[in-house]
C-alpha angles and dihedrals in degrees: 000000000000120000117253087223131085110231136202129180127216140181116211138155114295089234090060097054095085093047092049092050092047092053094044093048090053088064090065108220099350096104135008123208134193130176110234096180119016093186094049091036094232114163130186116212117195131183139166112268088234089065096044096116093053094039094050092045089054092047090050091051092047092051087064088060102033124034101242115185110198111218134183118271113277119244110290093233091060097063136028112244120256 
């Protein structure tokens, strides 16, 4: 079954993970974040497709503050789906 959420994956500095999560959580329900690899600083960002315009605008704005490197999705067997 496919997820009802759109997902993007980013690598960023480990020190920025907490800040990113804090900012995303302040937008109550717009985006959801989970750290897939705390050592490698790999983060999954998910959002409802109906909120894509707002979610992607926020991610663009955040990338001006935090270097976010978008990466391809990791192999499905490595992480449980959100």
